[in-house]
PQR file with spaces between the fields and no chain letter, atoms N, CA, C, O and H, PARSE charges and radii, in Angstrom:
ATOM       1  N    MET     1       0.817   -1.186    0.000 -0.4000 1.5000
ATOM       2  CA   MET     1       0.000    0.000    0.000 -0.0000 2.0000
ATOM       3  C    MET     1       0.869    1.262    0.000  0.5500 1.7000
ATOM       4  O    MET     1       0.553    2.249   -0.664 -0.5500 1.4000
ATOM       5  N    LYS     2       1.972    1.208    0.760 -0.4000 1.5000
ATOM       6  CA   LYS     2       2.861    2.360    0.816 -0.0000 2.0000
ATOM       7  C    LYS     2       3.479    2.618   -0.560  0.5500 1.7000
ATOM       8  O    LYS     2       3.642    3.771   -0.961 -0.5500 1.4000
ATOM       9  H    LYS     2       2.228    0.406    1.299  0.4000 1.0000
ATOM      10  N    GLN     3       3.819    1.550   -1.280 -0.4000 1.5000
ATOM      11  CA   GLN     3       4.407    1.692   -2.606 -0.0000 2.0000
ATOM      12  C    GLN     3       3.386    2.325   -3.567  0.5500 1.7000
ATOM      13  O    GLN     3       3.749    3.177   -4.378 -0.5500 1.4000
ATOM      14  H    GLN     3       3.686    0.614   -0.954  0.4000 1.0000
ATOM      15  N    TYR     4       2.122    1.915   -3.479 -0.4000 1.5000
ATOM      16  CA   TYR     4       1.061    2.489   -4.315 -0.0000 2.0000
ATOM      17  C    TYR     4       0.917    3.980   -4.027  0.5500 1.7000
ATOM      18  O    TYR     4       0.757    4.780   -4.949 -0.5500 1.4000
ATOM      19  H    TYR     4       1.828    1.223   -2.820  0.4000 1.0000
ATOM      20  N    SER     5       0.972    4.349   -2.767 -0.4000 1.5000
ATOM      21  CA   SER     5       0.860    5.755   -2.375 -0.0000 2.0000
ATOM      22  C    SER     5       2.043    6.560   -2.909  0.5500 1.7000
ATOM      23  O    SER     5       1.889    7.704   -3.338 -0.5500 1.4000
ATOM      24  H    SER     5       1.101    3.699   -2.018  0.4000 1.0000
ATOM      25  N    GLN     6       3.204    5.955   -2.877 -0.4000 1.5000
ATOM      26  CA   GLN     6       4.400    6.630   -3.377 -0.0000 2.0000
ATOM      27  C    GLN     6       4.316    6.824   -4.897  0.5500 1.7000
ATOM      28  O    GLN     6       4.684    7.883   -5.405 -0.5500 1.4000
ATOM      29  H    GLN     6       3.329    5.026   -2.528  0.4000 1.0000
ATOM      30  N    VAL     7       3.843    5.828   -5.608 -0.4000 1.5000
ATOM      31  CA   VAL     7       3.678    5.926   -7.062 -0.0000 2.0000
ATOM      32  C    VAL     7       2.647    6.995   -7.392  0.5500 1.7000
ATOM      33  O    VAL     7       2.834    7.783   -8.319 -0.5500 1.4000
ATOM      34  H    VAL     7       3.543    4.968   -5.195  0.4000 1.0000
ATOM      35  N    LYS     8       1.558    7.020   -6.631 -0.4000 1.5000
ATOM      36  CA   LYS     8       0.524    8.025   -6.833 -0.0000 2.0000
ATOM      37  C    LYS     8       1.078    9.425   -6.612  0.5500 1.7000
ATOM      38  O    LYS     8       0.779   10.345   -7.375 -0.5500 1.4000
ATOM      39  H    LYS     8       1.406    6.380   -5.878  0.4000 1.0000
ATOM      40  N    HIS     9       1.873    9.583   -5.583 -0.4000 1.5000
ATOM      41  CA   HIS     9       2.479   10.876   -5.276 -0.0000 2.0000
ATOM      42  C    HIS     9       3.416   11.305   -6.411  0.5500 1.7000
ATOM      43  O    HIS     9       3.403   12.464   -6.826 -0.5500 1.4000
ATOM      44  H    HIS     9       2.116    8.836   -4.963  0.4000 1.0000
ATOM      45  N    GLN    10       4.223   10.372   -6.907 -0.4000 1.5000
ATOM      46  CA   GLN    10       5.142   10.690   -8.001 -0.0000 2.0000
ATOM      47  C    GLN    10       4.367   11.070   -9.263  0.5500 1.7000
ATOM      48  O    GLN    10       4.765   11.988   -9.980 -0.5500 1.4000
ATOM      49  H    GLN    10       4.234    9.431   -6.570  0.4000 1.0000
ATOM      50  N    SER    11       3.281   10.382   -9.533 -0.4000 1.5000
ATOM      51  CA   SER    11       2.466   10.703  -10.696 -0.0000 2.0000
ATOM      52  C    SER    11       1.858   12.096  -10.568  0.5500 1.7000
ATOM      53  O    SER    11       1.829   12.859  -11.533 -0.5500 1.4000
ATOM      54  H    SER    11       2.957    9.637   -8.950  0.4000 1.0000
ATOM      55  N    LEU    12       1.381   12.416   -9.387 -0.4000 1.5000
ATOM      56  CA   LEU    12       0.810   13.739   -9.150 -0.0000 2.0000
ATOM      57  C    LEU    12       1.884   14.812   -9.272  0.5500 1.7000
ATOM      58  O    LEU    12       1.646   15.876   -9.843 -0.5500 1.4000
ATOM      59  H    LEU    12       1.404   11.795   -8.603  0.4000 1.0000
ATOM      60  N    GLU    13       3.045   14.534   -8.744 -0.4000 1.5000
ATOM      61  CA   GLU    13       4.147   15.486   -8.832 -0.0000 2.0000
ATOM      62  C    GLU    13       4.549   15.708  -10.291  0.5500 1.7000
ATOM      63  O    GLU    13       4.795   16.844  -10.693 -0.5500 1.4000
ATOM      64  H    GLU    13       3.239   13.669   -8.281  0.4000 1.0000
ATOM      65  N    THR    14       4.616   14.664  -11.068 -0.4000 1.5000
ATOM      66  CA   THR    14       4.936   14.772  -12.493 -0.0000 2.0000
ATOM      67  C    THR    14       3.872   15.595  -13.213  0.5500 1.7000
ATOM      68  O    THR    14       4.194   16.453  -14.035 -0.5500 1.4000
ATOM      69  H    THR    14       4.416   13.740  -10.741  0.4000 1.0000
ATOM      70  N    PHE    15       2.612   15.332  -12.904 -0.4000 1.5000
ATOM      71  CA   PHE    15       1.516   16.079  -13.507 -0.0000 2.0000
ATOM      72  C    PHE    15       1.625   17.570  -13.195  0.5500 1.7000
ATOM      73  O    PHE    15       1.485   18.404  -14.089 -0.5500 1.4000
ATOM      74  H    PHE    15       2.350   14.635  -12.237  0.4000 1.0000
ATOM      75  N    VAL    16       1.870   17.899  -11.952 -0.4000 1.5000
ATOM      76  CA   VAL    16       1.971   19.302  -11.534 -0.0000 2.0000
ATOM      77  C    VAL    16       3.176   19.964  -12.212  0.5500 1.7000
ATOM      78  O    VAL    16       3.079   21.110  -12.651 -0.5500 1.4000
ATOM      79  H    VAL    16       1.983   17.221  -11.226  0.4000 1.0000
ATOM      80  N    ASN    17       4.288   19.270  -12.300 -0.4000 1.5000
ATOM      81  CA   ASN    17       5.468   19.823  -12.979 -0.0000 2.0000
ATOM      82  C    ASN    17       5.185   20.076  -14.456  0.5500 1.7000
ATOM      83  O    ASN    17       5.571   21.112  -14.998 -0.5500 1.4000
ATOM      84  H    ASN    17       4.366   18.339  -11.943  0.4000 1.0000
ATOM      85  N    ASN    18       4.513   19.131  -15.100 -0.4000 1.5000
ATOM      86  CA   ASN    18       4.162   19.305  -16.511 -0.0000 2.0000
ATOM      87  C    ASN    18       3.207   20.474  -16.696  0.5500 1.7000
ATOM      88  O    ASN    18       3.333   21.237  -17.654 -0.5500 1.4000
ATOM      89  H    ASN    18       4.200   18.290  -14.659  0.4000 1.0000
ATOM      90  N    LEU    19       2.268   20.615  -15.797 -0.4000 1.5000
ATOM      91  CA   LEU    19       1.315   21.718  -15.856 -0.0000 2.0000
ATOM      92  C    LEU    19       2.026   23.054  -15.672  0.5500 1.7000
ATOM      93  O    LEU    19       1.723   24.019  -16.373 -0.5500 1.4000
ATOM      94  H    LEU    19       2.166   19.995  -15.019  0.4000 1.0000
ATOM      95  N    ASN    20       2.960   23.116  -14.743 -0.4000 1.5000
ATOM      96  CA   ASN    20       3.744   24.339  -14.538 -0.0000 2.0000
ATOM      97  C    ASN    20       4.574   24.676  -15.770  0.5500 1.7000
ATOM      98  O    ASN    20       4.650   25.837  -16.173 -0.5500 1.4000
ATOM      99  H    ASN    20       3.206   22.332  -14.173  0.4000 1.0000
ATOM     100  N    ASP    21       5.196   23.660  -16.367 -0.4000 1.5000
ATOM     101  CA   ASP    21       5.987   23.884  -17.583 -0.0000 2.0000
ATOM     102  C    ASP    21       5.107   24.428  -18.705  0.5500 1.7000
ATOM     103  O    ASP    21       5.502   25.346  -19.423 -0.5500 1.4000
ATOM     104  H    ASP    21       5.135   22.718  -16.039  0.4000 1.0000
ATOM     105  N    LEU    22       3.930   23.864  -18.851 -0.4000 1.5000
ATOM     106  CA   LEU    22       3.002   24.316  -19.885 -0.0000 2.0000
ATOM     107  C    LEU    22       2.573   25.753  -19.634  0.5500 1.7000
ATOM     108  O    LEU    22       2.489   26.548  -20.570 -0.5500 1.4000
ATOM     109  H    LEU    22       3.608   23.118  -18.268  0.4000 1.0000
ATOM     110  N    SER    23       2.306   26.087  -18.400 -0.4000 1.5000
ATOM     111  CA   SER    23       1.905   27.451  -18.054 -0.0000 2.0000
ATOM     112  C    SER    23       3.006   28.448  -18.409  0.5500 1.7000
ATOM     113  O    SER    23       2.732   29.519  -18.951 -0.5500 1.4000
ATOM     114  H    SER    23       2.374   25.441  -17.640  0.4000 1.0000
ATOM     115  N    VAL    24       4.227   28.096  -18.104 -0.4000 1.5000
ATOM     116  CA   VAL    24       5.363   28.963  -18.415 -0.0000 2.0000
ATOM     117  C    VAL    24       5.482   29.141  -19.924  0.5500 1.7000
ATOM     118  O    VAL    24       5.708   30.253  -20.402 -0.5500 1.4000
ATOM     119  H    VAL    24       4.449   27.227  -17.663  0.4000 1.0000
ATOM     120  N    GLU    25       5.332   28.059  -20.671 -0.4000 1.5000
ATOM     121  CA   GLU    25       5.401   28.128  -22.128 -0.0000 2.0000
ATOM     122  C    GLU    25       4.311   29.039  -22.689  0.5500 1.7000
ATOM     123  O    GLU    25       4.561   29.818  -23.609 -0.5500 1.4000
ATOM     124  H    GLU    25       5.149   27.156  -20.283  0.4000 1.0000
ATOM     125  N    LEU    26       3.118   28.940  -22.139 -0.4000 1.5000
ATOM     126  CA   LEU    26       2.011   29.770  -22.611 -0.0000 2.0000
ATOM     127  C    LEU    26       2.266   31.244  -22.334  0.5500 1.7000
ATOM     128  O    LEU    26       1.966   32.093  -23.174 -0.5500 1.4000
ATOM     129  H    LEU    26       2.915   28.308  -21.392  0.4000 1.0000
ATOM     130  N    VAL    27       2.808   31.553  -21.183 -0.4000 1.5000
ATOM     131  CA   VAL    27       3.110   32.948  -20.834 -0.0000 2.0000
ATOM     132  C    VAL    27       4.199   33.493  -21.763  0.5500 1.7000
ATOM     133  O    VAL    27       4.086   34.613  -22.261 -0.5500 1.4000
ATOM     134  H    VAL    27       3.051   30.864  -20.501  0.4000 1.0000
ATOM     135  N    ILE    28       5.228   32.721  -21.990 -0.4000 1.5000
ATOM     136  CA   ILE    28       6.309   33.152  -22.876 -0.0000 2.0000
ATOM     137  C    ILE    28       5.791   33.337  -24.297  0.5500 1.7000
ATOM     138  O    ILE    28       6.107   34.331  -24.950 -0.5500 1.4000
ATOM     139  H    ILE    28       5.320   31.812  -21.586  0.4000 1.0000
ATOM     140  N    ASP    29       5.003   32.388  -24.774 -0.4000 1.5000
ATOM     141  CA   ASP    29       4.443   32.475  -26.118 -0.0000 2.0000
ATOM     142  C    ASP    29       3.580   33.720  -26.275  0.5500 1.7000
ATOM     143  O    ASP    29       3.654   34.413  -27.290 -0.5500 1.4000
ATOM     144  H    ASP    29       4.746   31.580  -24.243  0.4000 1.0000
ATOM     145  N    SER    30       2.778   33.993  -25.286 -0.4000 1.5000
ATOM     146  CA   SER    30       1.915   35.172  -25.329 -0.0000 2.0000
ATOM     147  C    SER    30       2.749   36.453  -25.352  0.5500 1.7000
ATOM     148  O    SER    30       2.436   37.378  -26.101 -0.5500 1.4000
ATOM     149  H    SER    30       2.717   33.430  -24.462  0.4000 1.0000
ATOM     150  N    ALA    31       3.793   36.514  -24.552 -0.4000 1.5000
ATOM     151  CA   ALA    31       4.657   37.696  -24.508 -0.0000 2.0000
ATOM     152  C    ALA    31       5.373   37.898  -25.846  0.5500 1.7000
ATOM     153  O    ALA    31       5.514   39.027  -26.317 -0.5500 1.4000
ATOM     154  H    ALA    31       4.047   35.762  -23.944  0.4000 1.0000
ATOM     155  N    LEU    32       5.818   36.806  -26.448 -0.4000 1.5000
ATOM     156  CA   LEU    32       6.479   36.905  -27.748 -0.0000 2.0000
ATOM     157  C    LEU    32       5.517   37.391  -28.832  0.5500 1.7000
ATOM     158  O    LEU    32       5.889   38.204  -29.679 -0.5500 1.4000
ATOM     159  H    LEU    32       5.704   35.889  -26.065  0.4000 1.0000
ATOM     160  N    ARG    33       4.279   36.891  -28.803 -0.4000 1.5000
ATOM     161  CA   ARG    33       3.278   37.340  -29.779 -0.0000 2.0000
ATOM     162  C    ARG    33       2.970   38.819  -29.605  0.5500 1.7000
ATOM     163  O    ARG    33       2.883   39.556  -30.587 -0.5500 1.4000
ATOM     164  H    ARG    33       3.977   36.231  -28.116  0.4000 1.0000
ATOM     165  N    GLU    34       2.806   39.256  -28.364 -0.4000 1.5000
ATOM     166  CA   GLU    34       2.509   40.671  -28.109 -0.0000 2.0000
ATOM     167  C    GLU    34       3.663   41.556  -28.566  0.5500 1.7000
ATOM     168  O    GLU    34       3.438   42.625  -29.133 -0.5500 1.4000
ATOM     169  H    GLU    34       2.877   38.657  -27.566  0.4000 1.0000
ATOM     170  N    ASN    35       4.884   41.124  -28.326 -0.4000 1.5000
ATOM     171  CA   ASN    35       6.050   41.882  -28.763 -0.0000 2.0000
ATOM     172  C    ASN    35       6.090   41.973  -30.290  0.5500 1.7000
ATOM     173  O    ASN    35       6.357   43.037  -30.850 -0.5500 1.4000
ATOM     174  H    ASN    35       5.067   40.256  -27.865  0.4000 1.0000
ATOM     175  N    ARG    36       5.824   40.857  -30.952 -0.4000 1.5000
ATOM     176  CA   ARG    36       5.827   40.861  -32.422 -0.0000 2.0000
ATOM     177  C    ARG    36       4.720   41.766  -32.962  0.5500 1.7000
ATOM     178  O    ARG    36       4.918   42.450  -33.966 -0.5500 1.4000
ATOM     179  H    ARG    36       5.607   39.993  -30.498  0.4000 1.0000
ATOM     180  N    LYS    37       3.558   41.776  -32.308 -0.4000 1.5000
ATOM     181  CA   LYS    37       2.476   42.650  -32.739 -0.0000 2.0000
ATOM     182  C    LYS    37       2.893   44.114  -32.653  0.5500 1.7000
ATOM     183  O    LYS    37       2.604   44.897  -33.557 -0.5500 1.4000
ATOM     184  H    LYS    37       3.397   41.220  -31.493  0.4000 1.0000
ATOM     185  N    ARG    38       3.570   44.485  -31.574 -0.4000 1.5000
ATOM     186  CA   ARG    38       4.053   45.866  -31.443 -0.0000 2.0000
ATOM     187  C    ARG    38       5.065   46.203  -32.538  0.5500 1.7000
ATOM     188  O    ARG    38       5.030   47.286  -33.122 -0.5500 1.4000
ATOM     189  H    ARG    38       3.806   43.848  -30.839  0.4000 1.0000
ATOM     190  N    GLU    39       5.969   45.252  -32.806 -0.4000 1.5000
ATOM     191  CA   GLU    39       6.947   45.455  -33.875 -0.0000 2.0000
ATOM     192  C    GLU    39       6.247   45.637  -35.218  0.5500 1.7000
ATOM     193  O    GLU    39       6.611   46.514  -36.002 -0.5500 1.4000
ATOM     194  H    GLU    39       5.998   44.372  -32.331  0.4000 1.0000
ATOM     195  N    LEU    40       5.245   44.807  -35.476 -0.4000 1.5000
ATOM     196  CA   LEU    40       4.527   44.891  -36.749 -0.0000 2.0000
ATOM     197  C    LEU    40       3.795   46.220  -36.902  0.5500 1.7000
ATOM     198  O    LEU    40       3.741   46.776  -37.999 -0.5500 1.4000
ATOM     199  H    LEU    40       4.950   44.095  -34.839  0.4000 1.0000
ATOM     200  N    MET    41       3.236   46.726  -35.819 -0.4000 1.5000
ATOM     201  CA   MET    41       2.543   48.011  -35.911 -0.0000 2.0000
ATOM     202  C    MET    41       3.518   49.132  -36.273  0.5500 1.7000
ATOM     203  O    MET    41       3.173   50.032  -37.038 -0.5500 1.4000
ATOM     204  H    MET    41       3.280   46.275  -34.928  0.4000 1.0000
ATOM     205  N    VAL    42       4.729   49.079  -35.728 -0.4000 1.5000
ATOM     206  CA   VAL    42       5.748   50.065  -36.081 -0.0000 2.0000
ATOM     207  C    VAL    42       6.141   49.898  -37.552  0.5500 1.7000
ATOM     208  O    VAL    42       6.263   50.879  -38.284 -0.5500 1.4000
ATOM     209  H    VAL    42       5.010   48.347  -35.107  0.4000 1.0000
ATOM     210  N    LEU    43       6.336   48.651  -37.973 -0.4000 1.5000
ATOM     211  CA   LEU    43       6.710   48.398  -39.362 -0.0000 2.0000
ATOM     212  C    LEU    43       5.609   48.822  -40.329  0.5500 1.7000
ATOM     213  O    LEU    43       5.895   49.327  -41.415 -0.5500 1.4000
ATOM     214  H    LEU    43       6.237   47.854  -37.377  0.4000 1.0000
ATOM     215  N    ILE    44       4.357   48.619  -39.941 -0.4000 1.5000
ATOM     216  CA   ILE    44       3.233   49.049  -40.769 -0.0000 2.0000
ATOM     217  C    ILE    44       3.232   50.567  -40.897  0.5500 1.7000
ATOM     218  O    ILE    44       3.032   51.099  -41.988 -0.5500 1.4000
ATOM     219  H    ILE    44       4.124   48.208  -39.059  0.4000 1.0000
ATOM     220  N    ASP    45       3.452   51.258  -39.798 -0.4000 1.5000
ATOM     221  CA   ASP    45       3.521   52.726  -39.840 -0.0000 2.0000
ATOM     222  C    ASP    45       4.650   53.195  -40.754  0.5500 1.7000
ATOM     223  O    ASP    45       4.479   54.139  -41.525 -0.5500 1.4000
ATOM     224  H    ASP    45       3.614   50.826  -38.911  0.4000 1.0000
ATOM     225  N    GLU    46       5.800   52.535  -40.666 -0.4000 1.5000
ATOM     226  CA   GLU    46       6.937   52.906  -41.515 -0.0000 2.0000
ATOM     227  C    GLU    46       6.637   52.638  -42.982  0.5500 1.7000
ATOM     228  O    GLU    46       6.985   53.441  -43.848 -0.5500 1.4000
ATOM     229  H    GLU    46       5.939   51.768  -40.040  0.4000 1.0000
ATOM     230  N    ALA    47       5.988   51.503  -43.263 -0.4000 1.5000
ATOM     231  CA   ALA    47       5.637   51.174  -44.646 -0.0000 2.0000
ATOM     232  C    ALA    47       4.657   52.201  -45.208  0.5500 1.7000
ATOM     233  O    ALA    47       4.763   52.597  -46.369 -0.5500 1.4000
ATOM     234  H    ALA    47       5.705   50.851  -42.560  0.4000 1.0000
ATOM     235  N    LEU    48       3.712   52.625  -44.390 -0.4000 1.5000
ATOM     236  CA   LEU    48       2.768   53.657  -44.826 -0.0000 2.0000
ATOM     237  C    LEU    48       3.492   54.976  -45.083  0.5500 1.7000
ATOM     238  O    LEU    48       3.248   55.635  -46.094 -0.5500 1.4000
ATOM     239  H    LEU    48       3.625   52.303  -43.447  0.4000 1.0000
ATOM     240  N    ALA    49       4.372   55.357  -44.176 -0.4000 1.5000
ATOM     241  CA   ALA    49       5.112   56.610  -44.326 -0.0000 2.0000
ATOM     242  C    ALA    49       5.973   56.601  -45.587  0.5500 1.7000
ATOM     243  O    ALA    49       6.153   57.627  -46.243 -0.5500 1.4000
ATOM     244  H    ALA    49       4.570   54.821  -43.355  0.4000 1.0000
ATOM     245  N    ASN    50       6.502   55.420  -45.912 -0.4000 1.5000
ATOM     246  CA   ASN    50       7.360   55.278  -47.094 -0.0000 2.0000
ATOM     247  C    ASN    50       6.569   54.914  -48.350  0.5500 1.7000
ATOM     248  O    ASN    50       7.144   54.708  -49.419 -0.5500 1.4000
ATOM     249  H    ASN    50       6.356   54.586  -45.379  0.4000 1.0000
ATOM     250  N    ARG    51       5.246   54.836  -48.210 -0.4000 1.5000
ATOM     251  CA   ARG    51       4.355   54.469  -49.322 -0.0000 2.0000
ATOM     252  C    ARG    51       4.757   53.136  -49.973  0.5500 1.7000
ATOM     253  O    ARG    51       4.712   52.971  -51.192 -0.5500 1.4000
ATOM     254  H    ARG    51       4.778   55.003  -47.342  0.4000 1.0000
ATOM     255  N    ASN    52       5.149   52.200  -49.107 -0.4000 1.5000
ATOM     256  CA   ASN    52       5.545   50.879  -49.590 -0.0000 2.0000
ATOM     257  C    ASN    52       4.373   49.920  -49.387  0.5500 1.7000
ATOM     258  O    ASN    52       4.208   49.325  -48.322 -0.5500 1.4000
ATOM     259  H    ASN    52       5.185   52.334  -48.117  0.4000 1.0000
ATOM     260  N    ASN    53       3.579   49.792  -50.426 -0.4000 1.5000
ATOM     261  CA   ASN    53       2.362   48.988  -50.358 -0.0000 2.0000
ATOM     262  C    ASN    53       2.663   47.501  -50.127  0.5500 1.7000
ATOM     263  O    ASN    53       1.920   46.812  -49.429 -0.5500 1.4000
ATOM     264  H    ASN    53       3.714   50.276  -51.290  0.4000 1.0000
ATOM     265  N    THR    54       3.745   47.022  -50.715 -0.4000 1.5000
ATOM     266  CA   THR    54       4.104   45.602  -50.576 -0.0000 2.0000
ATOM     267  C    THR    54       4.384   45.252  -49.113  0.5500 1.7000
ATOM     268  O    THR    54       3.853   44.275  -48.585 -0.5500 1.4000
ATOM     269  H    THR    54       4.349   47.581  -51.283  0.4000 1.0000
ATOM     270  N    LEU    55       5.225   46.063  -48.470 -0.4000 1.5000
ATOM     271  CA   LEU    55       5.541   45.802  -47.059 -0.0000 2.0000
ATOM     272  C    LEU    55       4.327   46.032  -46.165  0.5500 1.7000
ATOM     273  O    LEU    55       4.113   45.302  -45.198 -0.5500 1.4000
ATOM     274  H    LEU    55       5.656   46.857  -48.899  0.4000 1.0000
ATOM     275  N    PHE    56       3.540   47.046  -46.493 -0.4000 1.5000
ATOM     276  CA   PHE    56       2.323   47.292  -45.726 -0.0000 2.0000
ATOM     277  C    PHE    56       1.428   46.061  -45.730  0.5500 1.7000
ATOM     278  O    PHE    56       0.947   45.636  -44.680 -0.5500 1.4000
ATOM     279  H    PHE    56       3.714   47.639  -47.279  0.4000 1.0000
ATOM     280  N    GLU    57       1.207   45.491  -46.902 -0.4000 1.5000
ATOM     281  CA   GLU    57       0.357   44.300  -47.013 -0.0000 2.0000
ATOM     282  C    GLU    57       0.973   43.103  -46.301  0.5500 1.7000
ATOM     283  O    GLU    57       0.271   42.339  -45.638 -0.5500 1.4000
ATOM     284  H    GLU    57       1.598   45.836  -47.755  0.4000 1.0000
ATOM     285  N    GLN    58       2.274   42.943  -46.440 -0.4000 1.5000
ATOM     286  CA   GLN    58       2.969   41.816  -45.801 -0.0000 2.0000
ATOM     287  C    GLN    58       2.846   41.893  -44.276  0.5500 1.7000
ATOM     288  O    GLN    58       2.471   40.915  -43.629 -0.5500 1.4000
ATOM     289  H    GLN    58       2.844   43.564  -46.979  0.4000 1.0000
ATOM     290  N    TYR    59       3.162   43.049  -43.714 -0.4000 1.5000
ATOM     291  CA   TYR    59       3.103   43.208  -42.264 -0.0000 2.0000
ATOM     292  C    TYR    59       1.665   43.165  -41.746  0.5500 1.7000
ATOM     293  O    TYR    59       1.397   42.617  -40.677 -0.5500 1.4000
ATOM     294  H    TYR    59       3.466   43.843  -44.240  0.4000 1.0000
ATOM     295  N    SER    60       0.761   43.739  -42.502 -0.4000 1.5000
ATOM     296  CA   SER    60      -0.649   43.718  -42.093 -0.0000 2.0000
ATOM     297  C    SER    60      -1.184   42.292  -42.051  0.5500 1.7000
ATOM     298  O    SER    60      -1.917   41.924  -41.133 -0.5500 1.4000
ATOM     299  H    SER    60       0.978   44.185  -43.370  0.4000 1.0000
ATOM     300  N    GLU    61      -0.815   41.494  -43.047 -0.4000 1.5000
ATOM     301  CA   GLU    61      -1.266   40.101  -43.085 -0.0000 2.0000
ATOM     302  C    GLU    61      -0.718   39.320  -41.895  0.5500 1.7000
ATOM     303  O    GLU    61      -1.437   38.536  -41.276 -0.5500 1.4000
ATOM     304  H    GLU    61      -0.219   41.794  -43.793  0.4000 1.0000
ATOM     305  N    GLU    62       0.546   39.535  -41.581 -0.4000 1.5000
ATOM     306  CA   GLU    62       1.130   38.845  -40.422 -0.0000 2.0000
ATOM     307  C    GLU    62       0.440   39.266  -39.132  0.5500 1.7000
ATOM     308  O    GLU    62       0.180   38.435  -38.262 -0.5500 1.4000
ATOM     309  H    GLU    62       1.130   40.172  -42.083  0.4000 1.0000
ATOM     310  N    LEU    63       0.145   40.559  -39.007 -0.4000 1.5000
ATOM     311  CA   LEU    63      -0.552   41.049  -37.818 -0.0000 2.0000
ATOM     312  C    LEU    63      -1.944   40.426  -37.701  0.5500 1.7000
ATOM     313  O    LEU    63      -2.360   40.032  -36.612 -0.5500 1.4000
ATOM     314  H    LEU    63       0.356   41.234  -39.713  0.4000 1.0000
ATOM     315  N    ILE    64      -2.647   40.342  -38.801 -0.4000 1.5000
ATOM     316  CA   ILE    64      -3.976   39.728  -38.806 -0.0000 2.0000
ATOM     317  C    ILE    64      -3.890   38.267  -38.359  0.5500 1.7000
ATOM     318  O    ILE    64      -4.712   37.802  -37.569 -0.5500 1.4000
ATOM     319  H    ILE    64      -2.308   40.662  -39.686  0.4000 1.0000
ATOM     320  N    GLN    65      -2.895   37.554  -38.869 -0.4000 1.5000
ATOM     321  CA   GLN    65      -2.729   36.146  -38.498 -0.0000 2.0000
ATOM     322  C    GLN    65      -2.419   35.998  -37.003  0.5500 1.7000
ATOM     323  O    GLN    65      -2.940   35.095  -36.349 -0.5500 1.4000
ATOM     324  H    GLN    65      -2.228   37.931  -39.512  0.4000 1.0000
ATOM     325  N    LEU    66      -1.588   36.867  -36.472 -0.4000 1.5000
ATOM     326  CA   LEU    66      -1.287   36.818  -35.035 -0.0000 2.0000
ATOM     327  C    LEU    66      -2.534   37.094  -34.205  0.5500 1.7000
ATOM     328  O    LEU    66      -2.773   36.432  -33.195 -0.5500 1.4000
ATOM     329  H    LEU    66      -1.165   37.601  -37.004  0.4000 1.0000
ATOM     330  N    GLU    67      -3.315   38.058  -34.626 -0.4000 1.5000
ATOM     331  CA   GLU    67      -4.527   38.379  -33.892 -0.0000 2.0000
ATOM     332  C    GLU    67      -5.562   37.249  -33.981  0.5500 1.7000
ATOM     333  O    GLU    67      -6.307   37.004  -33.032 -0.5500 1.4000
ATOM     334  H    GLU    67      -3.121   38.596  -35.446  0.4000 1.0000
ATOM     335  N    ASP    68      -5.598   36.562  -35.133 -0.4000 1.5000
ATOM     336  CA   ASP    68      -6.507   35.423  -35.270 -0.0000 2.0000
ATOM     337  C    ASP    68      -6.119   34.280  -34.337  0.5500 1.7000
ATOM     338  O    ASP    68      -6.986   33.560  -33.841 -0.5500 1.4000
ATOM     339  H    ASP    68      -4.993   36.761  -35.904  0.4000 1.0000
ATOM     340  N    LEU    69      -4.823   34.113  -34.098 -0.4000 1.5000
ATOM     341  CA   LEU    69      -4.363   33.061  -33.194 -0.0000 2.0000
ATOM     342  C    LEU    69      -4.832   33.300  -31.758  0.5500 1.7000
ATOM     343  O    LEU    69      -5.055   32.353  -31.004 -0.5500 1.4000
ATOM     344  H    LEU    69      -4.119   34.698  -34.500  0.4000 1.0000
ATOM     345  N    GLN    70      -4.977   34.558  -31.394 -0.4000 1.5000
ATOM     346  CA   GLN    70      -5.371   34.892  -30.035 -0.0000 2.0000
ATOM     347  C    GLN    70      -6.872   34.826  -29.832  0.5500 1.7000
ATOM     348  O    GLN    70      -7.346   34.843  -28.696 -0.5500 1.4000
ATOM     349  H    GLN    70      -4.795   35.327  -32.006  0.4000 1.0000
ATOM     350  N    SER    71      -7.614   34.753  -30.900 -0.4000 1.5000
ATOM     351  CA   SER    71      -9.078   34.705  -30.781 -0.0000 2.0000
ATOM     352  C    SER    71      -9.571   33.324  -30.466  0.5500 1.7000
ATOM     353  O    SER    71     -10.777   33.114  -30.334 -0.5500 1.4000
ATOM     354  H    SER    71      -7.229   34.739  -31.823  0.4000 1.0000
């Protein structure tokens, strides 16, 4: 019975560690996406200022895709 309890404890500990790792990954991923969105908004502004339609469309499309991922 003690061995079963120990195995159960180890399984729970593994589960909690995996859950913590996943949470950290999600926070990092979210921060990276938000940073990229800010970068894209600056790049979009620069493309507009430079009247570069190609870059404007490219950056706008990437921004739209990032925003769709968060929905």
